[in-house]
Kinemage of the C-alpha trace (Angstrom):
@kinemage 1
@onewidth
@group {chain A} dominant
@subgroup {mainchain}
@vectorlist {calphas} color= white
{ca met a 1} P 104.543 71.892 87.811
{ca pro a 2} L 105.579 68.361 88.922
{ca ala a 3} L 102.849 65.760 89.223
{ca val a 4} L 101.296 65.281 92.641
{ca ile a 5} L 102.244 61.845 93.943
{ca ile a 6} L 99.530 60.047 95.839
{ca gln a 7} L 100.838 57.602 98.429
{ca ala a 8} L 98.702 54.981 100.142
{ca lys a 9} L 99.647 52.246 102.594
{ca ala a 10} L 98.182 49.051 103.972
{ca tyr a 11} L 99.552 46.742 106.632
{ca pro a 12} L 99.866 43.009 107.226
{ca arg a 13} L 97.151 41.194 109.107
{ca ala a 14} L 97.381 38.564 111.805
{ca gly a 15} L 94.378 36.457 112.704
{ca leu a 16} L 94.179 36.484 116.491
{ca ile a 17} L 91.443 33.861 116.737
{ca gly a 18} L 88.548 32.295 114.839
{ca asn a 19} L 90.292 31.785 111.512
{ca pro a 20} L 89.724 30.081 109.132
{ca ser a 21} L 85.977 30.375 109.812
{ca asp a 22} L 85.842 33.804 108.132
{ca gly a 23} L 85.479 32.110 104.765
{ca tyr a 24} L 82.598 29.981 106.069
{ca phe a 25} L 80.200 32.516 107.648
{ca gly a 26} L 82.062 32.373 110.960
{ca lys a 27} L 83.571 34.925 113.335
{ca thr a 28} L 87.133 36.108 113.858
{ca ile a 29} L 89.270 38.687 115.601
{ca ala a 30} L 92.293 40.021 113.736
{ca phe a 31} L 94.722 42.918 113.896
{ca thr a 32} L 97.011 44.875 111.597
{ca phe a 33} L 100.548 45.838 112.564
{ca ser a 34} L 103.045 48.355 111.220
{ca asn a 35} L 106.322 46.421 111.380
{ca phe a 36} L 105.876 45.957 107.616
{ca ser a 37} L 103.741 47.641 104.976
{ca ala a 38} L 102.712 47.727 101.348
{ca glu a 39} L 102.819 51.158 99.725
{ca val a 40} L 101.345 52.233 96.413
{ca gln a 41} L 102.319 55.434 94.638
{ca leu a 42} L 100.195 56.923 91.876
{ca tyr a 43} L 100.659 60.087 89.807
{ca glu a 44} L 99.166 61.534 86.638
{ca thr a 45} L 100.923 60.719 83.357
{ca pro a 46} L 99.982 60.804 79.641
{ca glu a 47} L 99.539 56.992 79.514
{ca leu a 48} L 98.403 54.429 82.047
{ca asp a 49} L 101.466 52.539 83.203
{ca ile a 50} L 101.976 49.848 85.883
{ca leu a 51} L 105.595 49.716 86.978
{ca pro a 52} L 107.214 46.466 88.180
{ca ala a 53} L 108.786 46.029 91.601
{ca ala a 54} L 111.556 43.702 92.756
{ca arg a 55} L 109.301 40.648 92.862
{ca asp a 56} L 108.115 41.158 89.278
{ca his a 57} L 111.399 40.726 87.449
{ca ser a 58} L 111.876 37.845 85.026
{ca arg a 59} L 115.611 38.056 84.311
{ca phe a 60} L 117.920 36.017 86.536
{ca ser a 61} L 121.657 35.624 86.829
{ca ser a 62} L 121.445 31.857 87.169
{ca leu a 63} L 119.132 28.909 87.645
{ca gln a 64} L 119.795 29.077 91.385
{ca his a 65} L 118.850 32.762 91.391
{ca leu a 66} L 115.485 31.874 89.833
{ca val a 67} L 114.904 29.127 92.412
{ca glu a 68} L 115.711 31.469 95.300
{ca asp a 69} L 113.402 34.111 93.841
{ca val a 70} L 110.517 31.634 93.699
{ca arg a 71} L 111.186 30.550 97.275
{ca gln a 72} L 111.076 34.146 98.450
{ca tyr a 73} L 108.217 35.553 96.377
{ca gly a 74} L 106.340 32.604 94.928
{ca tyr a 75} L 105.419 32.556 91.256
{ca tyr a 76} L 103.409 35.752 91.137
{ca gly a 77} L 104.401 39.361 91.572
{ca gly a 78} L 102.348 42.438 92.252
{ca ile a 79} L 101.609 43.676 88.727
{ca arg a 80} L 98.708 41.259 88.308
{ca leu a 81} L 97.326 42.467 91.676
{ca leu a 82} L 97.398 46.119 90.626
{ca lys a 83} L 96.022 45.355 87.169
{ca ala a 84} L 93.108 43.433 88.692
{ca thr a 85} L 92.586 46.188 91.282
{ca ile a 86} L 92.304 48.879 88.617
{ca lys a 87} L 89.882 46.782 86.595
{ca arg a 88} L 87.660 45.962 89.579
{ca phe a 89} L 87.720 49.593 90.763
{ca his a 90} L 86.566 50.690 87.313
{ca asp a 91} L 83.772 48.113 87.329
{ca tyr a 92} L 82.601 49.193 90.786
{ca cys a 93} L 82.470 52.838 89.763
{ca ala a 94} L 80.532 51.941 86.609
{ca glu a 95} L 78.028 49.901 88.630
{ca gln a 96} L 77.578 52.791 91.047
{ca his a 97} L 77.291 55.337 88.189
{ca leu a 98} L 80.374 57.178 89.420
{ca ala a 99} L 81.955 58.979 86.490
{ca leu a 100} L 85.737 58.778 86.297
{ca asp a 101} L 87.579 61.501 84.415
{ca ala a 102} L 89.827 60.713 81.475
{ca arg a 103} L 93.179 61.248 83.191
{ca asn a 104} L 95.805 58.519 83.014
{ca phe a 105} L 98.334 57.636 85.665
{ca thr a 106} L 101.426 55.660 86.535
{ca ile a 107} L 101.110 53.327 89.481
{ca arg a 108} L 103.813 51.442 91.306
{ca tyr a 109} L 104.131 49.545 94.548
{ca gln a 110} L 106.685 48.432 97.058
{ca thr a 111} L 106.292 46.051 99.956
{ca asp a 112} L 108.397 44.511 102.675
{ca ile a 113} L 105.636 42.238 104.003
{ca pro a 114} L 107.066 38.707 104.136
{ca gly a 115} L 105.478 36.743 101.326
{ca gln a 116} L 103.846 33.320 101.256
{ca val a 117} L 103.504 33.099 105.069
{ca gly a 118} L 99.860 34.015 105.636
{ca leu a 119} L 100.226 37.700 106.545
{ca ala a 120} L 97.887 38.942 103.782
{ca gly a 121} L 100.652 40.606 101.803
{ca ser a 122} L 98.758 40.349 98.512
{ca ser a 123} L 95.576 41.918 99.849
{ca ala a 124} L 97.683 44.681 101.433
{ca ile a 125} L 98.910 45.659 97.959
{ca ile a 126} L 95.322 45.602 96.665
{ca thr a 127} L 94.014 47.631 99.619
{ca ala a 128} L 96.741 50.243 99.194
{ca gly a 129} L 96.005 50.322 95.460
{ca cys a 130} L 92.305 50.939 96.085
{ca arg a 131} L 93.108 53.766 98.492
{ca ala a 132} L 95.383 55.389 95.922
{ca leu a 133} L 92.741 55.116 93.180
{ca met a 134} L 90.077 56.519 95.497
{ca ala a 135} L 92.299 59.519 96.264
{ca phe a 136} L 93.196 60.078 92.602
{ca tyr a 137} L 89.611 60.043 91.355
{ca gly a 138} L 87.986 61.536 94.464
{ca val a 139} L 85.822 58.464 95.068
{ca asp a 140} L 84.619 57.542 98.556
{ca ile a 141} L 83.853 53.860 99.198
{ca pro a 142} L 82.368 52.844 102.580
{ca lys a 143} L 84.684 50.592 104.571
{ca pro a 144} L 82.584 47.406 104.491
{ca val a 145} L 82.047 47.814 100.751
{ca leu a 146} L 85.744 48.478 100.186
{ca ala a 147} L 86.605 45.235 101.989
{ca asn a 148} L 84.240 43.396 99.632
{ca leu a 149} L 85.866 45.053 96.632
{ca val a 150} L 89.351 43.996 97.753
{ca leu a 151} L 88.130 40.428 98.217
{ca ala a 152} L 86.539 40.444 94.756
{ca val a 153} L 89.867 41.431 93.195
{ca glu a 154} L 91.363 38.192 94.490
{ca thr a 155} L 88.437 35.793 94.229
{ca cys a 156} L 86.634 37.043 91.112
{ca glu a 157} L 89.431 38.586 89.061
{ca leu a 158} L 92.336 36.317 89.983
{ca gly a 159} L 90.683 33.142 91.237
{ca ile a 160} L 92.549 33.137 94.554
{ca pro a 161} L 90.566 31.436 97.344
{ca ala a 162} L 90.174 33.867 100.230
{ca gly a 163} L 87.879 34.999 103.025
{ca leu a 164} L 86.905 38.476 104.151
{ca gln a 165} L 88.957 38.619 107.352
{ca asp a 166} L 92.159 39.973 105.794
{ca arg a 167} L 90.421 42.689 103.824
{ca val a 168} L 88.207 43.842 106.681
{ca ala a 169} L 91.175 44.058 109.054
{ca gln a 170} L 93.266 45.974 106.522
{ca val a 171} L 90.470 48.399 105.660
{ca tyr a 172} L 89.458 49.106 109.264
{ca gln a 173} L 92.973 48.709 110.772
{ca gly a 174} L 93.744 48.060 114.426
{ca leu a 175} L 92.048 45.238 116.324
{ca val a 176} L 88.747 44.182 114.756
{ca tyr a 177} L 85.995 41.730 115.683
{ca met a 178} L 84.183 40.328 112.647
{ca asp a 179} L 80.907 38.416 112.419
{ca phe a 180} L 80.208 36.941 108.979
{ca asn a 181} L 76.751 35.610 109.806
{ca arg a 182} L 75.218 34.087 106.681
{ca glu a 183} L 71.826 35.826 106.993
{ca leu a 184} L 73.436 39.175 107.742
{ca met a 185} L 75.788 38.817 104.782
{ca ala a 186} L 72.872 37.957 102.493
{ca arg a 187} L 70.780 40.865 103.750
{ca gln a 188} L 73.308 43.710 103.635
{ca gly a 189} L 76.208 42.271 101.647
{ca tyr a 190} L 78.726 42.363 104.483
{ca gly a 191} L 79.102 41.318 108.098
{ca arg a 192} L 79.229 43.093 111.439
{ca tyr a 193} L 82.620 44.651 112.033
{ca glu a 194} L 83.558 46.237 115.359
{ca pro a 195} L 86.876 47.831 116.345
{ca leu a 196} L 88.138 46.605 119.727
{ca asp a 197} L 90.480 48.322 122.180
{ca pro a 198} L 94.025 47.033 121.514
{ca ala a 199} L 95.064 48.167 124.999
{ca arg a 200} L 93.226 45.106 126.329
{ca leu a 201} L 95.588 42.740 124.543
{ca pro a 202} L 98.306 40.882 126.434
{ca pro a 203} L 101.856 40.983 125.021
{ca leu a 204} L 101.818 39.429 121.550
{ca tyr a 205} L 104.556 37.951 119.410
{ca leu a 206} L 104.486 37.031 115.756
{ca ala a 207} L 106.876 34.545 114.165
{ca tyr a 208} L 107.260 33.665 110.496
{ca arg a 209} L 109.275 31.189 108.513
{ca thr a 210} L 111.953 32.453 106.174
{ca asp a 211} L 112.158 29.212 104.184
{ca leu a 212} L 108.540 28.815 103.107
{ca ala a 213} L 106.857 29.570 99.775
{ca glu a 214} L 103.464 27.931 100.030
{ca gly a 215} L 100.512 30.067 98.995
{ca thr a 216} L 96.986 29.985 100.324
{ca glu a 217} L 95.907 28.051 97.236
{ca val a 218} L 98.056 25.140 98.453
{ca phe a 219} L 97.289 25.327 102.142
{ca his a 220} L 93.522 25.330 102.013
{ca asn a 221} L 93.604 21.935 100.184
{ca asn a 222} L 90.140 20.352 100.072
{ca ile a 223} L 88.423 21.944 103.067
{ca arg a 224} L 86.120 24.069 100.904
{ca ala a 225} L 84.792 21.049 99.036
{ca arg a 226} L 84.301 19.119 102.263
{ca trp a 227} L 82.405 22.033 103.807
{ca glu a 228} L 80.196 22.472 100.741
{ca arg a 229} L 79.358 18.755 100.908
{ca gly a 230} L 78.252 19.299 104.490
{ca glu a 231} L 80.857 16.992 105.993
{ca pro a 232} L 79.986 17.033 109.724
{ca glu a 233} L 83.583 17.248 110.971
{ca val a 234} L 84.350 20.352 108.892
{ca val a 235} L 81.003 22.060 109.522
{ca ala a 236} L 81.411 21.521 113.274
{ca ala a 237} L 84.966 22.870 113.190
{ca met a 238} L 83.857 26.108 111.535
{ca ala a 239} L 81.183 26.600 114.201
{ca tyr a 240} L 83.748 25.801 116.894
{ca trp a 241} L 86.196 28.441 115.627
{ca ala a 242} L 83.445 31.040 115.392
{ca gly a 243} L 82.571 30.308 119.008
{ca leu a 244} L 86.206 30.793 120.029
{ca ala a 245} L 86.091 34.346 118.663
{ca asp a 246} L 83.173 35.229 120.947
{ca gln a 247} L 84.889 33.615 123.920
{ca ala a 248} L 88.114 35.484 123.149
{ca arg a 249} L 86.246 38.778 122.937
{ca glu a 250} L 84.805 38.165 126.377
{ca ala a 251} L 88.247 37.232 127.702
{ca leu a 252} L 89.654 40.511 126.375
{ca glu a 253} L 86.860 42.496 127.998
{ca his a 254} L 87.669 40.939 131.372
{ca gly a 255} L 91.451 41.006 131.038
{ca ala a 256} L 91.561 37.196 131.181
{ca his a 257} L 94.875 36.798 129.383
{ca ala a 258} L 95.445 33.188 130.413
{ca arg a 259} L 92.004 32.331 129.075
{ca leu a 260} L 92.805 34.026 125.770
{ca ala a 261} L 96.049 32.043 125.482
{ca ala a 262} L 94.182 28.775 126.043
{ca leu a 263} L 91.598 29.692 123.405
{ca met a 264} L 94.312 30.508 120.871
{ca asn a 265} L 95.947 27.145 121.497
{ca ala a 266} L 92.571 25.438 121.074
{ca asn a 267} L 92.136 27.227 117.733
{ca phe a 268} L 95.248 25.552 116.335
{ca asp a 269} L 94.625 22.191 117.971
{ca arg a 270} L 91.255 21.877 116.245
{ca arg a 271} L 92.776 23.008 112.976
{ca arg a 272} L 95.368 20.292 113.226
{ca gln a 273} L 92.595 17.697 113.381
{ca ile a 274} L 91.147 18.438 109.937
{ca tyr a 275} L 93.903 20.190 107.939
{ca arg a 276} L 97.048 18.720 106.469
{ca ile a 277} L 99.791 20.658 108.249
{ca ser a 278} L 103.389 20.401 107.099
{ca ala a 279} L 106.122 19.252 109.438
{ca gly a 280} L 107.822 22.656 109.313
{ca asn a 281} L 104.675 24.508 110.336
{ca leu a 282} L 103.941 22.042 113.100
{ca arg a 283} L 107.497 22.297 114.404
{ca met a 284} L 107.130 26.079 114.619
{ca val a 285} L 104.010 25.852 116.802
{ca glu a 286} L 105.513 23.172 119.034
{ca ala a 287} L 108.733 25.147 119.546
{ca ala a 288} L 106.788 28.267 120.561
{ca arg a 289} L 104.686 26.298 123.027
{ca ala a 290} L 107.814 24.689 124.453
{ca ala a 291} L 108.937 28.205 125.385
{ca gly a 292} L 105.713 28.629 127.373
{ca ala a 293} L 103.869 30.802 124.843
{ca ser a 294} L 100.542 30.178 123.169
{ca ala a 295} L 100.646 29.632 119.412
{ca lys a 296} L 98.320 29.400 116.426
{ca phe a 297} L 98.522 30.212 112.726
{ca ser a 298} L 98.189 33.899 111.980
{ca gly a 299} L 96.682 33.016 108.619
{ca ser a 300} L 97.059 30.135 106.209
{ca gly a 301} L 100.385 28.802 107.441
{ca gly a 302} L 103.988 29.954 107.545
{ca ala a 303} L 103.497 32.378 110.427
{ca ile a 304} L 102.178 32.036 113.962
{ca val a 305} L 100.847 34.471 116.533
{ca gly a 306} L 100.535 34.030 120.256
{ca thr a 307} L 100.756 35.535 123.705
{ca tyr a 308} L 103.712 35.515 126.083
{ca ala a 309} L 104.089 36.395 129.750
{ca asp a 310} L 107.179 38.591 129.934
{ca glu a 311} L 110.437 39.580 128.236
{ca ala a 312} L 112.158 36.447 129.541
{ca met a 313} L 109.605 34.311 127.724
{ca phe a 314} L 109.994 36.416 124.570
{ca ala a 315} L 113.758 35.833 124.735
{ca ala a 316} L 113.096 32.102 125.116
{ca leu a 317} L 110.850 32.233 122.037
{ca arg a 318} L 113.615 33.774 119.977
{ca ala a 319} L 116.159 31.315 121.312
{ca arg a 320} L 114.008 28.344 120.266
{ca leu a 321} L 112.618 29.629 116.966
{ca glu a 322} L 115.372 31.604 115.295
{ca pro a 323} L 117.778 28.637 114.981
{ca leu a 324} L 114.977 26.971 112.994
{ca gly a 325} L 114.967 29.807 110.447
{ca ile a 326} L 111.960 31.507 112.051
{ca his a 327} L 112.027 35.256 112.665
{ca val a 328} L 110.271 36.509 115.814
{ca ile a 329} L 108.913 40.043 116.280
{ca gln a 330} L 106.722 42.033 118.633
{ca pro a 331} L 103.940 43.345 116.352
{ca gln a 332} L 103.211 47.070 116.622
{ca leu a 333} L 99.467 47.477 116.187
{ca val a 334} L 98.389 50.176 113.750
């Protein structure tokens, strides 16, 4: 009898508003969309084997081929993500006294989520990997705990700086409001996560650069250290972004789309005051706003999200952004 193949998916995340306060006990709203996905396949085999995907190869036809590969995928593939996921999943089960049987498996992944542009492509692979392992071993992990586990794979196992927003959005899926209140996090180990009605959203676009390979480790520069030192400008900015999330939630409830657009613009404008933003990323935001749309980073740079009024404005967005090497899509919420 052929082995049963377990398939699990996770989707990219776009931060609608409030980011990057999620890593600083703030509040955000984010959504997942199905235009792209990361898929993990897992099936029983005599030995445990992690198979490479396209972004894991290390043989190149030329020096230029290597350079182009780094520009597209960065320096790291997905094998390290799956390896760390398996290890952290094992540790969680051991801590919870959940016995895992002795079966081995082969695991592999594939993804078409654009890399290095702040769409949470790495955590999507980890989330899909966790779902596959849960199905294989028959383990149930509550959603808020699963989001913590996915975060721990990146922060604890791999040393990648990250906040909870991406993992919560990818675990819950859809449109999610997140409150990472410090006292609440300390008391129960996770925040307050509430699904919102995506039907209340205005038309959204998402645009991402095709010429960027700058990971989160680069983008977040020294903000963490400044926040930990209690630098007033950074501490105030985190509180400001958290407040924008609550205001945006209220705007959604009342169908105040113009208000939401203004809040999203304010999110980026404050970010620009304290972060070092590259010329290419800044040009992307300015071009989108010149078309009449709102614009802010969807994550850590390389992609933006915003609202637009109608199809004519969406066409204007494409006309302004695509000649700059920026792809524009209408995200399909999961």
